[in-house]
N, C-alpha and C positions, 0 to 999 in steps of 0.2 A: 735513624732515617729510614722511612718506608721504602721498600724496593718497588720496582716497576710492576711486578706481579701483584703486589699488595694494593697499589693504587688502582690497577686495572680491575681488581676484584670488587672494589667499593661500589662503583656504579651498578654492577650486576646485583650485589646484595641489596642495594637501595631499590632497584627495580623489582627484585623479588618481594621485598616487603610491601611495596606499592601494590603489586599484583595480589598478594595475599589480603591486604586491606580492602582492595576493591572487590575481591571475591566474597570476603566476609560481609561487606556492606550490601552487595547484591543478594547474598543469602539471607541477611536480615530483612531486606525489603520483601523478598518472596515469602519469608516466614510470616511477616505481618499481613501480607495479602492472603496467605493461607489461613490465618486466624480469622480474617474477615469472611471468607467462604465457609470456614468451619462453623462460625456462629450461625450463618444462614442454614448450613447443613443440620446443625443441632435443632434449630427451630423447626425445620421441615421434618426431621426425624421424629420429633415429638408429635407433630401433627399427623404424620403417617401412622405412628403407633396408636394414637387416639382413634383415627379412622379405622384401623385394622380391628380394634376392639369393638367399635360400634358396628362393624360389619357382621358381628355375631348376632346382632338383633335386627339386621337389615338396613338400618339407617345409614351406615357408612358406605353402602354401595352407591348411594347417590353422590357422596362426596369424594369417592375414589378417583374419578377422572380428573377433577380439579387438583387433588393432591398429587397425582402422578405427573400432571403438567408442572406443578411446583417443583417436584423432584427433577424433572427434565431441565427446568429453568436454572436451578442451582448447579446441576451438572454441566450445563452449557457455559455457565459463568466460570466454572473451574476449568473447562476446556479452553476457554478464551485466555484465562490467566496462564495456564501452562503453555499455550502457544506463543505467548510473549516471552517465554523463557525456555528456549529449546525448540525441538521439532514441533510442528503443528499437530494438534489433536483435533481431528475433523469432527465437526458437529454432525450428529446422526440425523440424516434427512427424513427418516421415517416418522410418521405421526405417532403420538402417544396412544397406546392401546386403550379402547374405550371401556373394557370390562376387566374384572379381576382375573378370570380364566385366561384371557388373551395376554394380560400383563405377566402372569406367572409363566406362561409358555414362551414368552419372548426373552431370549438371553440378554439383550441389551438392557432391558428394564431391570432384570435381576442384578446385572452388574452395577447399574446406577444405584440401586438400593443398597447393595453391598458396599459401594464406595461411600455412600452417604453415612452408613454406620461407622465405617473405619475413620473417615475424615472428621466426623462430628466428635469422635472420642480421642483416638490416638493423634490425629492431625492437630486437633485443638490443643491437646496437652503438649505435644512437641513444639508447636508454635509459641506457646506461653513460656516454655523453658528457654527456648532460643531468645525470646525477647527480654528475659530477665538478665541475661549475661551482660549486656552493656550497662544496664541500670545497676547491677551489682558492682561493676568496675567503677562507675562514677561514685556510687555510694561509699565504697571503701577508700578510694583515692581522696575524697573530700572529707573523710571522717575527722581528721584533726581540726577542721574548720568549725565543726558543729558539735563535737562530742561533749563540750561543756554545757551545751544547752539541753542535752538529753536528761531525762530522769535517771536516777542512780541505777535502777534496775536495768534499763535499756542499755546504758553505757557499759554496765558490767557484763551484759550478755552479748556484746558485739563480737565480731570476728567469727560468726556462725557458731557462737558458743564455745569456741576452742579455748579462749582464755578470757579473764576478766580485765577490764580496762579501768584503772584507777588513777593513772597519771599520763603525762605527755608521752613517755616512752611507749606505753601500751597503745596510745592513740596512733603514733607513727608506725607502730608494728602492724596495726590494722590496715593502714594505708599501703603497706607492702603487698597486701592481697590484691590491690587494684591491677598491677601488671599481670598477676596470675589469671585474673578474670579476662583481661584483654587477650592473653595468649590462648586461653580456652576458646574465647569467641572467634579469634582468627582461625583456629584449627578446626573447631567443631561446627560453626554456623553453616558453611557451605554444605557439609555432609548432612546436617539436620534438615536443611532446605530440600536437598535431593530425597531424603528419606520421607519427608512430608509429602512430596510430589509423586513418589513412586506409586502409591495406590491409584491415584488419578490416571497416571500414564498406563497403568496395568489394566484397570477396570473400565475406564471411560473411552478407551480406544475403540473405534468402530470395527465391525466385522472385516475380515481380510479383503473381501471383494468390494467393500463400500468405496474405498479410495479409487480403485480401478474403475468402478461404475461411474463415479463423479467425473473422473478424467475423461472417460468415453463420452459422457453427456456433454462435457465442455468442448471436446474436440468436434463432436457432431454439430454443436451450435456454431463453433468457429468455421467449420467447413461450409455450413449453410450461409454464414455471413460472407465468406470468401466468394462463394458462387453468386450471391446477390450483388456483391460489390463488382464482380467481374461483369455480370449482366448489365448493371447500371453504367459501367464504364463503356461497354460496347454500344449501349443506346446513346450515350453522350457523343461518342465518336461518329456513329451513324447520323445523328441529328446535325452535328457540325458539318459533316460532308454533304448531307442532303440540303440543308438550308443555306449553306454558304458556298462551298467550293463547287458543288454541282450546278448551282444557279449561275455562277460566274462562267463556268465552262459552256453552259447552254447559251449564255449571252455572247461569248466569243464565237461560237458556231453560227449563231444568227447573224452577227456582224460580218463574219467572213463571207457568208452567203450573199449578204447585201453588197459587200464590196466587190464580189465576183460579178454580180449583175451590173454594178455601176461602172465597171471597167469598160464595158462595151458602149454604154450610153454616155457617161460623163466621167472621164478619168479624174477630174479635179475633185469630184465628190467622193470617189473611191478612196483617195488619200486620207480624207477626214474620217471615213468609216474604218479604214485600217488602223488609224491612230487610236480610235475608240476601242477597237478589238484588242490592240496591244495593251491598253490600259486595263481592260477587263482581264486579259490573260495574266498580267502582273498581279492584279488583286487576287485572282484565283490561286496563283502560286504562293502569295503571301499567306492566304488563309490555309492552304494546304500545309505550309511549313508550321503554322501555329498549331494545327491539329497534330502533326507529327511530334512537335515539342511537348504537347500536352500528354502524349503517351509515355514518353521517357525523355526528359529534358537532356539535350546533348551536353549541357554544362556540367551535369553530374558525372558523366563519363570522361569529359575532357579535363575537368579540374577537381573540385571537391564539394562536399555538401556545404561547408562554411562559405565557400565562394559563391555557390548558387544562391544561398540565403541572403548573402550580402547584395547580390544583384536584385533580388526581390525587394529588399528593404530600400534600395536606391530608387526603384521604380514606384514605390508606394507614395501616394499623395500626402500621407501623414508622416511626419518625421519619425523615423524608426531606427533603433540601435540594435545591432546584432552582437551578441556575446556568445561565441561558439568555441568550444574546446572539445574536439572530437578526434582523439588520436587514432590513426588507422582508418580503415574503411569498413563500412557495414555492407550487408547484402544490398544489391542494386534495388530490389523491390522495396526494402526498408527505407533507403535513402529517397527513393521516388515518393513513397508515402509521406515521409517527413516534409519533403519539398512541397507537395500539394497541400498538406495540412497548413503549413505556414502561408502558402499562397492564398488559400481560401480564407484563412483567418485575417490576413492583412486586407483582403478585399472586403470582408465584412466590416472591419474597423473603418476603412475608408468610406463605406456606403452608409453604415448605420450608427456608428458609435459617437460621432461628433467629438472624437478624441483629439487632443493636442499633441500627444506623444504615445509611442508604442515601443515595446521592448521584446526582443526574441532572444531567449537564452537556450543554448543547446549544450548538453553534457552527456558523456558516456560513462556510466558506472557499471563496471564488470561487463555483463552481457546485455545491458539495457541502454537504450538511447532515450534520454529524457529531454522533452521539449517543454518550455514554458513561454507562453505568449501573453503579454499583459498590455493593457491600455488604460488611460485615465479618462475614458469616455463616460457616457451617461449610464451604462450598465443595462440591466434588464434583458440580456440576451437569453434565448431559450432554444432548445432543440426543435420545438414545433413552430418556430417563427418564420420558417421558410428561408432561412439565411444559409442553408447548406450544412448546418452543424450535424444534422442527423446523418447525412451522407458521409461526413468526416468520421463520425463515430463508427459507422458500419465498416468503413475502410480500415480504420485502426483495429477494430475487433477482429477483422479478417486476418490480421497478422498476430493474433493472440496478444494484442496490446490493451492498454487501459486509457480511458478518456474521462477527464474530470473538468467540468466547467463551473466556475464560481463567478456570478455576475449579479450582485445585488443592485436594486434600483439606486441610481446615483453613482454607481461604479465603486471601485475599478473592476474591470473584467479580467479574469485570469483563466487561461486554458492550460491545463497540465496534461501532457501526453507521454506515455511510456510505451516503447516499442522494443521487442527483442532484436538484437543486432543481427541475428542470423549467422550464416556461415561465411 
């Protein structure tokens, strides 16, 4: 009877086997992808060699820029493949050098040509070897099923030529090699995939300052977007105060002056004028409260983002369902941006989409706040349609977020927003 320690160790061993199998499958997948880019690299390398030879007679100088762009395209394809499996390999933003001298003097171009040579040869061979391991396992495991159908010479030379197969015992002996191939594949495939990817990560990486320069450029653009969004918000508040609240207060002042003069001449008329002044003051106060709420809704501070979005959905003319799962709180500016994005989106749905139903889904994944707003309307929404989408995009990008709108004609419309949760 197995002990408690033995039964407790079985799930761990099963999980370990699963992890190894998953790693081997991922390694095989990347080896296959590496063979694909290696074939492209081999074709490009042959073309580059032909162009280099024709440069001796001058003809290749005209083809060199096109060939170097092909080298860059294949290298960028490998960068994208490697970025899907591990740390990102940033694409070099600099253009391809136009001439031979400039290309030879540029370290990135020399590294790309070096990677092309290594990947087209060793990367291709390593990928083929890794791809043959599962085929060898299947071939030997199934050998007893088809060995009778093989010609006498092929059946005799099975098992990698280690022994001759003339009977069923020999056929089943060959099938015992199948688990050996599986064990080799589980053990070696992840390492072979890393070995195949190593030249790309070594040679296709950008210069040390490139990543920092791209980040500085991104932060500069984000800062400009934040300043633009801030200026736009100030103009909106100023316009709301000038066109609404200020006019109401001026009307109150005029009505109070009229009531003051009417007190001496006709007290009965003064009462009606004071009533109108009180109504105007109440309207001015209501508009002032609306402007204050538009700056930072009090419901976000008093309750939560989910409650605030539920309130927006309840006030929307189109039936709207809110599915919010946001554990904890995000930064106040991030929650305010999410609130106004949803408010603007629901306003657009009510005004333009002719939708019968809308859905707002909010999730928090790690340090990102994900919003998805969908409706079953007519679609065709665009950022240049005057519906406020461009302002939403600028406000989101000011927080270093992402904005993606999908709205084909006929619908449905889906708006995906991702915001950093902040501190």
